[in-house]
Kinemage of the C-alpha trace (Angstrom):
@kinemage 1
@onewidth
@group {chain A} dominant
@subgroup {mainchain}
@vectorlist {calphas} color= white
{ca met a 1} P 8.217 24.938 -8.788
{ca thr a 2} L 8.573 27.872 -6.401
{ca asp a 3} L 10.064 27.245 -2.981
{ca thr a 4} L 6.746 28.134 -1.348
{ca leu a 5} L 4.804 25.660 -3.487
{ca lys a 6} L 7.415 22.962 -2.797
{ca lys a 7} L 7.004 23.470 0.938
{ca ile a 8} L 3.204 23.425 0.703
{ca asn a 9} L 3.235 20.220 -1.378
{ca leu a 10} L 5.638 18.522 1.026
{ca phe a 11} L 3.576 19.589 4.029
{ca leu a 12} L 0.357 18.257 2.486
{ca ile a 13} L 2.048 14.943 1.647
{ca tyr a 14} L 3.266 14.672 5.245
{ca ile a 15} L -0.316 15.223 6.413
{ca leu a 16} L -1.483 12.461 4.074
{ca leu a 17} L 1.107 10.085 5.528
{ca val a 18} L -0.017 10.836 9.080
{ca leu a 19} L -3.660 10.283 8.121
{ca gln a 20} L -2.888 6.866 6.586
{ca leu a 21} L -0.992 5.893 9.704
{ca asp a 22} L -4.077 6.591 11.829
{ca ile a 23} L -1.852 8.105 14.509
{ca phe a 24} L -5.065 9.142 16.233
{ca phe a 25} L -5.023 5.907 18.178
{ca val a 26} L -2.577 7.879 20.372
{ca ile a 27} L -4.417 11.214 20.222
{ca pro a 28} L -8.184 10.661 20.609
{ca met a 29} L -10.294 12.712 18.219
{ca pro a 30} L -13.999 13.641 18.300
{ca asp a 31} L -16.390 11.210 16.623
{ca val a 32} L -17.037 13.627 13.763
{ca phe a 33} L -13.393 13.325 12.743
{ca tyr a 34} L -13.659 9.560 12.290
{ca lys a 35} L -16.548 10.088 9.890
{ca leu a 36} L -14.130 12.003 7.660
{ca glu a 37} L -11.005 9.922 8.201
{ca ser a 38} L -10.662 6.405 9.556
{ca tyr a 39} L -9.978 2.877 8.324
{ca thr a 40} L -13.177 2.970 6.280
{ca ser a 41} L -13.576 6.698 5.607
{ca lys a 42} L -11.068 8.571 3.440
{ca tyr a 43} L -12.906 11.811 2.701
{ca leu a 44} L -10.257 14.014 4.310
{ca ser a 45} L -7.420 12.254 2.442
{ca ile a 46} L -9.275 12.652 -0.849
{ca ala a 47} L -9.886 16.340 -0.104
{ca ile a 48} L -6.156 16.880 0.481
{ca val a 49} L -5.285 15.045 -2.747
{ca val a 50} L -7.745 17.250 -4.658
{ca leu a 51} L -6.195 20.322 -3.004
{ca ile a 52} L -2.740 19.202 -4.160
{ca ile a 53} L -4.087 18.871 -7.706
{ca val a 54} L -5.716 22.305 -7.624
{ca ile a 55} L -2.670 24.213 -6.351
{ca asn a 56} L -0.465 22.526 -8.962
{ca leu a 57} L -2.716 23.086 -11.990
{ca gly a 58} L -0.162 25.571 -13.331
{ca lys a 59} L 1.961 22.569 -14.317
{ca leu a 60} L -0.872 20.960 -16.297
{ca pro a 61} L 0.810 21.420 -19.736
{ca gln a 62} L 3.897 19.465 -18.622
{ca phe a 63} L 1.675 16.905 -16.915
{ca leu a 64} L -0.305 16.240 -20.106
{ca his a 65} L 2.875 15.663 -22.104
{ca thr a 66} L 4.436 13.307 -19.573
{ca ser a 67} L 4.421 9.556 -20.158
{ca lys a 68} L 2.688 7.682 -17.335
{ca ile a 69} L 3.136 3.901 -17.226
{ca tyr a 70} L -0.091 3.309 -15.285
{ca gly a 71} L -2.028 6.346 -16.492
{ca val a 72} L -4.495 4.232 -18.473
{ca thr a 73} L -4.880 1.734 -15.619
{ca ser a 74} L -5.669 4.496 -13.133
{ca cys a 75} L -8.118 6.171 -15.523
{ca leu a 76} L -9.933 2.873 -16.147
{ca ile a 77} L -10.346 2.243 -12.411
{ca leu a 78} L -11.737 5.738 -11.868
{ca leu a 79} L -13.993 5.472 -14.937
{ca phe a 80} L -15.483 2.092 -14.022
{ca thr a 81} L -15.855 3.198 -10.397
{ca thr a 82} L -17.968 6.150 -11.513
{ca ile a 83} L -20.089 3.939 -13.786
{ca leu a 84} L -20.541 1.416 -10.975
{ca leu a 85} L -21.825 4.152 -8.673
{ca phe a 86} L -24.859 4.641 -10.927
{ca tyr a 87} L -25.123 0.902 -11.639
{ca ser a 88} L -25.238 0.126 -7.894
{ca lys a 89} L -27.858 2.796 -7.299
{ca thr a 90} L -30.154 1.073 -9.810
{ca leu a 91} L -29.275 -2.530 -8.925
{ca tyr a 92} L -29.901 -2.161 -5.197
{ca asp a 93} L -32.457 0.661 -5.337
{ca gln a 94} L -30.285 2.711 -3.006
{ca ser a 95} L -29.474 6.413 -2.920
{ca phe a 96} L -26.536 7.731 -4.930
{ca ser a 97} L -24.957 9.076 -1.738
{ca ser a 98} L -24.933 5.603 -0.172
{ca ser a 99} L -23.169 4.266 -3.285
{ca val a 100} L -20.576 7.023 -2.882
{ca thr a 101} L -20.131 6.100 0.767
{ca ser a 102} L -19.359 2.509 -0.229
{ca ala a 103} L -16.936 3.419 -3.041
{ca his a 104} L -15.433 6.828 -2.277
{ca gln a 105} L -12.015 5.380 -1.393
{ca phe a 106} L -11.373 4.491 -5.043
{ca tyr a 107} L -11.011 8.204 -5.781
{ca leu a 108} L -7.943 8.253 -3.554
{ca leu a 109} L -6.271 6.807 -6.650
{ca leu a 110} L -6.170 10.439 -7.807
{ca leu a 111} L -3.002 10.529 -5.710
{ca phe a 112} L -1.211 8.936 -8.679
{ca phe a 113} L -1.990 11.976 -10.831
{ca ala a 114} L -1.480 14.435 -7.967
{ca leu a 115} L 2.098 13.226 -7.477
{ca tyr a 116} L 2.759 13.651 -11.182
{ca leu a 117} L 1.515 17.237 -10.983
{ca val a 118} L 3.686 17.893 -7.937
{ca asn a 119} L 6.657 16.571 -9.929
{ca pro a 120} L 8.730 16.016 -6.780
{ca ser a 121} L 12.494 16.443 -6.929
{ca lys a 122} L 14.865 13.699 -5.813
{ca glu a 123} L 15.369 15.621 -2.613
{ca met a 124} L 11.620 15.758 -1.910
{ca leu a 125} L 11.185 12.053 -2.616
{ca phe a 126} L 14.011 11.251 -0.259
{ca lys a 127} L 12.368 13.379 2.457
{ca ile a 128} L 9.042 11.606 1.906
{ca ala a 129} L 10.735 8.198 2.083
{ca lys a 130} L 12.550 9.190 5.278
{ca ala a 131} L 9.347 10.520 6.854
{ca thr a 132} L 7.529 7.273 5.998
{ca ile a 133} L 10.266 5.210 7.646
{ca val a 134} L 10.395 7.409 10.759
{ca phe a 135} L 6.589 7.501 11.145
{ca ser a 136} L 6.296 3.721 10.758
{ca thr a 137} L 9.034 3.103 13.323
{ca ile a 138} L 7.484 5.457 15.884
{ca ala a 139} L 4.123 3.705 15.426
{ca ser a 140} L 5.794 0.281 15.717
{ca ile a 141} L 7.492 1.213 18.998
{ca ile a 142} L 4.262 2.639 20.451
{ca leu a 143} L 2.227 -0.443 19.533
{ca ile a 144} L 4.915 -2.879 20.714
{ca phe a 145} L 4.936 -1.170 24.113
{ca gln a 146} L 1.138 -1.166 24.263
{ca ser a 147} L 0.956 -4.867 23.448
{ca val a 148} L 3.422 -5.740 26.209
{ca leu a 149} L 1.786 -3.402 28.751
{ca tyr a 150} L -1.656 -4.808 27.900
{ca leu a 151} L -0.542 -8.073 29.495
{ca lys a 152} L -0.189 -6.051 32.709
{ca asn a 153} L -3.703 -4.597 32.253
{ca leu a 154} L -2.262 -1.209 31.261
{ca thr a 155} L -3.741 0.627 28.273
{ca phe a 156} L -2.708 4.077 27.050
{ca leu a 157} L -4.118 3.982 23.508
{ca ala a 158} L -7.495 5.337 22.428
{ca gln a 159} L -9.037 1.872 22.350
{ca asn a 160} L -12.409 2.017 20.649
{ca ile a 161} L -14.122 0.903 17.465
{ca thr a 162} L -12.891 3.915 15.463
{ca ala a 163} L -9.285 4.135 16.616
{ca val a 164} L -7.551 0.921 17.672
{ca thr a 165} L -8.571 -2.597 18.602
{ca ile a 166} L -6.464 -4.689 20.971
{ca gln a 167} L -7.240 -8.362 20.557
{ca ser a 168} L -6.664 -10.858 23.344
{ca pro a 169} L -3.310 -12.718 23.404
{ca ser a 170} L -4.578 -15.931 21.865
{ca phe a 171} L -2.936 -15.683 18.472
{ca leu a 172} L 0.437 -16.645 17.030
{ca phe a 173} L 2.927 -15.534 19.664
{ca gly a 174} L 0.989 -15.092 22.883
{ca leu a 175} L 1.000 -11.296 22.614
{ca pro a 176} L -2.075 -9.086 22.176
{ca arg a 177} L -2.646 -8.328 18.516
{ca ile a 178} L -2.807 -4.691 17.335
{ca ser a 179} L -2.923 -4.621 13.545
{ca glu a 180} L -3.978 -1.017 12.820
{ca ala a 181} L -0.565 0.141 11.544
{ca ala a 182} L 0.281 -3.037 9.601
{ca asp a 183} L -0.414 -1.607 6.123
{ca phe a 184} L 1.702 1.500 6.715
{ca val a 185} L 4.588 -0.410 8.306
{ca ser a 186} L 4.643 -3.011 5.537
{ca phe a 187} L 4.711 -0.222 2.938
{ca ser a 188} L 7.623 1.324 4.838
{ca ile a 189} L 9.505 -1.991 4.761
{ca phe a 190} L 9.019 -2.050 0.982
{ca ile a 191} L 10.571 1.436 0.717
{ca gln a 192} L 13.478 0.418 2.946
{ca ser a 193} L 14.056 -2.701 0.851
{ca tyr a 194} L 14.164 -0.642 -2.342
{ca leu a 195} L 16.651 1.823 -0.853
{ca val a 196} L 18.910 -1.031 0.253
{ca ala a 197} L 18.607 -3.020 -2.998
{ca thr a 198} L 19.610 -0.010 -5.097
{ca asn a 199} L 22.386 1.002 -2.664
{ca lys a 200} L 20.770 4.362 -1.936
{ca val a 201} L 21.279 3.861 1.780
{ca lys a 202} L 23.718 1.711 3.713
{ca ile a 203} L 22.331 -1.267 5.637
{ca arg a 204} L 23.902 -0.080 8.882
{ca ser a 205} L 22.042 3.235 8.622
{ca ile a 206} L 18.626 1.603 8.260
{ca ile a 207} L 18.872 -1.668 10.193
{ca phe a 208} L 17.288 -0.244 13.389
{ca trp a 209} L 14.241 1.021 11.503
{ca thr a 210} L 13.795 -2.222 9.562
{ca leu a 211} L 14.186 -4.517 12.569
{ca thr a 212} L 11.729 -2.448 14.622
{ca asn a 213} L 9.183 -2.581 11.791
{ca phe a 214} L 9.699 -6.336 11.475
{ca leu a 215} L 9.187 -6.881 15.197
{ca tyr a 216} L 5.867 -5.093 14.950
{ca ile a 217} L 4.679 -6.942 11.827
{ca ile a 218} L 5.557 -10.401 13.144
{ca phe a 219} L 4.808 -10.216 16.866
{ca ile a 220} L 2.190 -7.479 17.204
{ca ala a 221} L 0.328 -7.015 13.902
{ca gln a 222} L 0.509 -10.778 13.218
{ca thr a 223} L -0.794 -10.247 9.680
{ca arg a 224} L 0.277 -13.449 7.974
{ca met a 225} L 0.354 -12.172 4.411
{ca tyr a 226} L 2.477 -9.182 5.407
{ca met a 227} L 4.838 -11.504 7.270
{ca ile a 228} L 5.366 -13.503 4.093
{ca val a 229} L 5.542 -10.491 1.769
{ca asp a 230} L 7.979 -8.539 3.944
{ca ile a 231} L 10.293 -11.516 4.481
{ca val a 232} L 10.426 -12.136 0.734
{ca ile a 233} L 10.940 -8.449 -0.148
{ca val a 234} L 13.772 -7.947 2.354
{ca leu a 235} L 15.543 -11.140 1.284
{ca leu a 236} L 15.273 -10.149 -2.384
{ca ala a 237} L 16.727 -6.741 -1.562
{ca leu a 238} L 19.665 -8.257 0.306
{ca val a 239} L 20.372 -10.760 -2.454
{ca ser a 240} L 20.247 -7.971 -5.049
{ca leu a 241} L 22.698 -5.875 -3.035
{ca leu a 242} L 25.116 -8.772 -2.604
{ca asn a 243} L 24.780 -9.704 -6.262
{ca arg a 244} L 25.920 -6.199 -7.245
{ca lys a 245} L 29.149 -6.716 -5.338
{ca asn a 246} L 29.844 -10.362 -6.137
{ca ile a 247} L 27.646 -12.351 -8.515
{ca gln a 248} L 28.767 -15.811 -7.372
{ca phe a 249} L 28.461 -14.864 -3.713
{ca gly a 250} L 25.068 -13.351 -4.456
{ca ile a 251} L 23.842 -16.586 -6.056
{ca ile a 252} L 25.009 -18.633 -3.056
{ca ile a 253} L 23.374 -16.241 -0.594
{ca gly a 254} L 20.251 -16.217 -2.756
{ca leu a 255} L 19.902 -19.993 -2.570
{ca leu a 256} L 20.541 -19.888 1.159
{ca ala a 257} L 17.974 -17.120 1.594
{ca leu a 258} L 15.445 -19.126 -0.418
{ca thr a 259} L 15.951 -22.108 1.900
{ca ile a 260} L 15.687 -19.967 5.043
{ca ser a 261} L 12.568 -18.191 3.794
{ca ala a 262} L 10.923 -21.531 2.990
{ca phe a 263} L 11.477 -22.680 6.578
{ca ala a 264} L 10.364 -19.306 7.958
{ca ile a 265} L 7.220 -19.023 5.854
{ca his a 266} L 6.081 -22.645 6.227
{ca pro a 267} L 4.962 -22.359 9.894
{ca ile a 268} L 3.097 -19.151 9.067
{ca ile a 269} L 1.171 -20.894 6.286
{ca asp a 270} L 0.619 -23.965 8.452
{ca gln a 271} L -0.763 -21.762 11.229
{ca phe a 272} L -3.110 -20.218 8.680
{ca val a 273} L -4.344 -23.535 7.249
{ca asn a 274} L -4.205 -25.919 10.204
{ca gly a 275} L -3.395 -23.900 13.331
{ca thr a 276} L -5.352 -21.855 15.812
{ca arg a 277} L -6.460 -19.443 13.086
{ca ser a 278} L -7.453 -22.091 10.538
{ca ile a 279} L -11.062 -20.926 10.793
{ca ser a 280} L -9.975 -17.783 8.939
{ca tyr a 281} L -8.717 -19.948 6.057
{ca phe a 282} L -11.976 -21.926 6.039
{ca val a 283} L -14.054 -18.730 5.934
{ca arg a 284} L -12.038 -17.418 2.978
{ca ile a 285} L -12.577 -20.627 0.997
{ca gln a 286} L -16.315 -20.477 1.629
{ca ala a 287} L -16.323 -16.770 0.739
{ca leu a 288} L -14.801 -17.524 -2.673
{ca lys a 289} L -17.714 -19.805 -3.499
{ca phe a 290} L -20.311 -17.442 -2.082
{ca tyr a 291} L -19.192 -14.264 -3.854
{ca tyr a 292} L -18.711 -15.997 -7.189
{ca asn a 293} L -22.393 -16.947 -7.152
{ca glu a 294} L -23.397 -13.409 -6.144
{ca ile a 295} L -22.118 -11.816 -9.385
{ca pro a 296} L -25.223 -10.808 -11.382
{ca ala a 297} L -25.824 -13.158 -14.327
{ca lys a 298} L -25.244 -11.797 -17.847
{ca ser a 299} L -23.855 -8.567 -16.470
{ca phe a 300} L -20.676 -6.793 -17.532
{ca phe a 301} L -20.254 -5.558 -13.954
{ca gly a 302} L -19.948 -7.392 -10.650
{ca ile a 303} L -21.812 -6.729 -7.425
{ca gly a 304} L -20.744 -3.085 -7.496
{ca phe a 305} L -21.057 -1.044 -4.308
{ca pro a 306} L -24.019 -2.208 -2.210
{ca asn a 307} L -24.582 -0.131 0.911
{ca gly a 308} L -24.549 -1.410 4.474
{ca ser a 309} L -28.178 -2.514 4.347
{ca gln a 310} L -27.283 -5.189 1.779
{ca asp a 311} L -25.706 -7.398 4.430
{ca leu a 312} L -26.311 -10.679 2.605
{ca val a 313} L -24.585 -9.474 -0.576
{ca leu a 314} L -21.767 -7.741 1.310
{ca his a 315} L -20.952 -10.328 3.967
{ca gly a 316} L -23.080 -13.413 3.338
{ca gly a 317} L -24.890 -12.971 6.643
{ca ile a 318} L -23.732 -15.018 9.622
{ca leu a 319} L -21.685 -18.104 8.788
{ca asn a 320} L -23.444 -20.993 10.542
{ca thr a 321} L -22.943 -20.641 14.300
{ca leu a 322} L -19.333 -19.491 14.090
{ca gly a 323} L -20.191 -15.809 14.043
{ca tyr a 324} L -17.896 -15.071 11.078
{ca gln a 325} L -18.858 -13.056 8.007
{ca tyr a 326} L -17.384 -12.867 4.534
{ca tyr a 327} L -15.365 -9.832 3.425
{ca leu a 328} L -14.279 -8.955 -0.091
{ca asp a 329} L -11.114 -7.399 1.323
{ca asp a 330} L -9.922 -10.868 2.367
{ca leu a 331} L -10.019 -12.243 -1.188
{ca gly a 332} L -7.384 -10.077 -2.837
{ca val a 333} L -7.630 -9.700 -6.593
{ca phe a 334} L -10.630 -12.068 -6.718
{ca gly a 335} L -12.559 -9.656 -4.508
{ca phe a 336} L -11.780 -6.940 -7.046
{ca tyr a 337} L -13.208 -9.160 -9.798
{ca val a 338} L -16.347 -9.824 -7.753
{ca gln a 339} L -16.905 -6.098 -7.305
{ca phe a 340} L -16.087 -4.957 -10.865
{ca gly a 341} L -17.030 -8.070 -12.839
{ca leu a 342} L -15.739 -8.401 -16.405
{ca ser a 343} L -14.767 -4.728 -16.423
{ca ser a 344} L -11.958 -5.663 -14.024
{ca leu a 345} L -10.328 -7.712 -16.785
{ca phe a 346} L -9.741 -4.543 -18.832
{ca ile a 347} L -8.043 -3.006 -15.819
{ca leu a 348} L -5.921 -6.098 -15.179
{ca val a 349} L -4.830 -6.309 -18.824
{ca ser a 350} L -3.866 -2.630 -18.733
{ca phe a 351} L -1.953 -3.151 -15.489
{ca ile a 352} L -0.091 -6.178 -16.814
{ca gly a 353} L 0.755 -4.325 -20.022
{ca gly a 354} L 2.117 -1.365 -18.065
{ca thr a 355} L 4.118 -3.671 -15.827
{ca val a 356} L 5.728 -5.475 -18.780
{ca arg a 357} L 6.585 -2.110 -20.316
{ca ala a 358} L 8.119 -0.934 -17.031
{ca leu a 359} L 10.287 -4.037 -16.790
{ca ile a 360} L 11.520 -3.538 -20.353
{ca ile a 361} L 12.409 0.162 -20.233
{ca ser a 362} L 13.499 0.645 -16.621
{ca lys a 363} L 17.176 0.636 -15.751
{ca glu a 364} L 16.213 0.045 -12.107
{ca lys a 365} L 14.662 -3.329 -12.808
{ca ile a 366} L 15.178 -4.476 -9.230
{ca gly a 367} L 12.973 -1.585 -8.059
{ca val a 368} L 10.230 -2.534 -10.502
{ca phe a 369} L 10.627 -6.215 -9.613
{ca leu a 370} L 10.333 -5.551 -5.866
{ca ala a 371} L 7.181 -3.485 -6.461
{ca ile a 372} L 5.633 -6.207 -8.628
{ca val a 373} L 6.438 -8.919 -6.080
{ca tyr a 374} L 4.966 -6.744 -3.314
{ca ile a 375} L 1.754 -6.080 -5.241
{ca gly a 376} L 1.468 -9.652 -6.523
{ca leu a 377} L 1.934 -11.430 -3.194
{ca thr a 378} L -0.200 -8.962 -1.249
{ca ser a 379} L -3.040 -9.281 -3.772
{ca ile a 380} L -3.400 -12.995 -3.085
{ca ser a 381} L -5.468 -12.422 0.049
{ca leu a 382} L -5.530 -8.649 0.643
{ca ser a 383} L -7.306 -6.054 -1.466
{ca leu a 384} L -4.997 -3.219 -2.486
{ca leu a 385} L -8.014 -1.169 -3.549
{ca asn a 386} L -9.852 -1.094 -0.248
{ca ser a 387} L -9.901 1.995 1.958
{ca gln a 388} L -6.919 0.853 4.020
{ca arg a 389} L -4.486 0.189 1.173
{ca ile a 390} L -5.415 2.138 -1.958
{ca phe a 391} L -3.146 5.014 -0.874
{ca tyr a 392} L -0.139 2.677 -0.969
{ca phe a 393} L -1.272 1.163 -4.261
{ca ala a 394} L -1.390 4.621 -5.877
{ca ala a 395} L 2.017 5.484 -4.410
{ca ile a 396} L 3.596 2.262 -5.726
{ca leu a 397} L 2.108 2.819 -9.201
{ca phe a 398} L 3.683 6.283 -9.194
{ca phe a 399} L 6.973 4.790 -7.976
{ca ile a 400} L 7.093 2.242 -10.810
{ca ser a 401} L 6.107 4.844 -13.395
{ca val a 402} L 8.765 7.321 -12.282
{ca ile a 403} L 11.733 4.935 -12.147
{ca ser a 404} L 10.681 3.500 -15.535
{ca val a 405} L 9.935 6.677 -17.504
{ca glu a 406} L 12.853 8.465 -15.863
{ca ser a 407} L 15.205 5.667 -16.885
{ca lys a 408} L 13.969 5.815 -20.470
{ca ser a 409} L 14.376 9.567 -20.802
{ca arg a 410} L 17.597 10.021 -18.800
{ca lys a 411} L 20.203 12.015 -20.679
{ca asp a 412} L 22.136 13.908 -18.023
{ca lys a 413} L 24.335 11.615 -15.960
{ca asn a 414} L 25.394 14.409 -13.587
{ca leu a 415} L 22.222 14.597 -11.545
{ca asn a 416} L 21.556 17.739 -9.537
{ca leu a 417} L 19.259 17.728 -6.527
{ca asp a 418} L 18.085 21.235 -7.310
{ca glu a 419} L 17.068 20.547 -10.900
{ca gly a 420} L 13.367 20.017 -11.613
{ca gly a 421} L 11.492 16.908 -10.606
{ca val a 422} L 11.482 13.226 -11.372
{ca cys a 423} L 8.464 13.375 -13.691
{ca tyr a 424} L 9.543 16.058 -16.136
{ca asp a 425} L 13.334 15.884 -15.697
{ca ala a 426} L 15.836 13.050 -15.582
{ca asn a 427} L 16.099 12.715 -11.831
{ca ser a 428} L 15.754 10.013 -9.219
{ca ile a 429} L 16.157 9.592 -5.484
{ca pro a 430} L 19.813 10.402 -4.737
{ca ser a 431} L 22.188 7.660 -3.759
{ca val a 432} L 24.216 7.805 -0.576
{ca glu a 433} L 27.358 8.510 -2.595
{ca leu a 434} L 25.653 11.334 -4.506
{ca gln a 435} L 24.381 12.965 -1.337
{ca arg a 436} L 27.833 12.783 0.250
{ca arg a 437} L 29.496 14.199 -2.860
{ca gln a 438} L 27.054 17.098 -3.080
{ca gly a 439} L 27.335 17.762 0.642
{ca asn a 440} L 31.079 18.250 0.231
{ca asn a 441} L 30.640 20.839 -2.530
């Protein structure tokens, strides 16, 4: 990879990160922009991913001969998505363009293949990880300040339907809720946990970033599933780190962490089931029953991609007098089944098979395990394939694939930051010790 191409790839990936963060709640943009890029529109992100693929087509021969743990899974999702576009057009007698509008975000999964074509070096991956952590922390600080200032009737964010929504302080902790950056920040916490668990960064060098992200997730975003997932991921990372240094001490700390997490998570779950936001739990239970009955009888596919005019199929209309509607995104992996029907089972089997393979061949099993726990817990009530999260899903699939295939093919123990990339060469993100050693040379 030439230096110029490396810089272009890194720049485009940085742009993608900023777009997923929706930093435009700070910098208002014209309405036309939000039609291309917002929580529900990912056309600009997809265009950048396609651009990355195009400018890296010179590496296609290496790409085709590279083992990809989730290559089949990604291809199946893209294949069935394309089939469902035509299926939905016929089923709902809607235009093909409206089907595309409802399903275009699935093509952001092309990021998985784009990253393989880029074949990033360890140095580039470390820069991307650092940028993700810095961006998430800046967003966390901004939104924490806005939440506190909102209590004083002060607003500096671009508060509107397309940028950011500030909800009244009637939720878990008496602070206004701003959840727009929750997906990005939670993904950043996953990256930080991996770096700590594998001793690639020291805890003292990352504790500020992690604590700031946690403050946002718990007190401002107030997304219950992310609270649970992030607590579990961080505790697992800490236990893994301690276990590397002292197995017995690690076991003791692990049991203690399990007890603490049980006490920490219980009130969150109780708030969800019986507390002030129990209506959300009730709506989800009713949605499960509703969507299951909406799957077309004797069909290989699910409900597909109905457009906005199909309100009854999409949201179940208005729920009694409560004013709540159903959303597939709130049903996790079940929502995926409702949308794709029996075809989703092929995808799930492929995913499970790839995951088992990754666990077997990877030398960084803790990295694979953290990723699986993150995906598994999140998928209980959040859809990783909706427009907000599919970017992170593709990135995590690439992450698992790289640390698994790279571990299998590793031959050179003396890793060099300047040699090739992680996909075609035996490289990985550099450890703190490796960076220090190379910096002294």
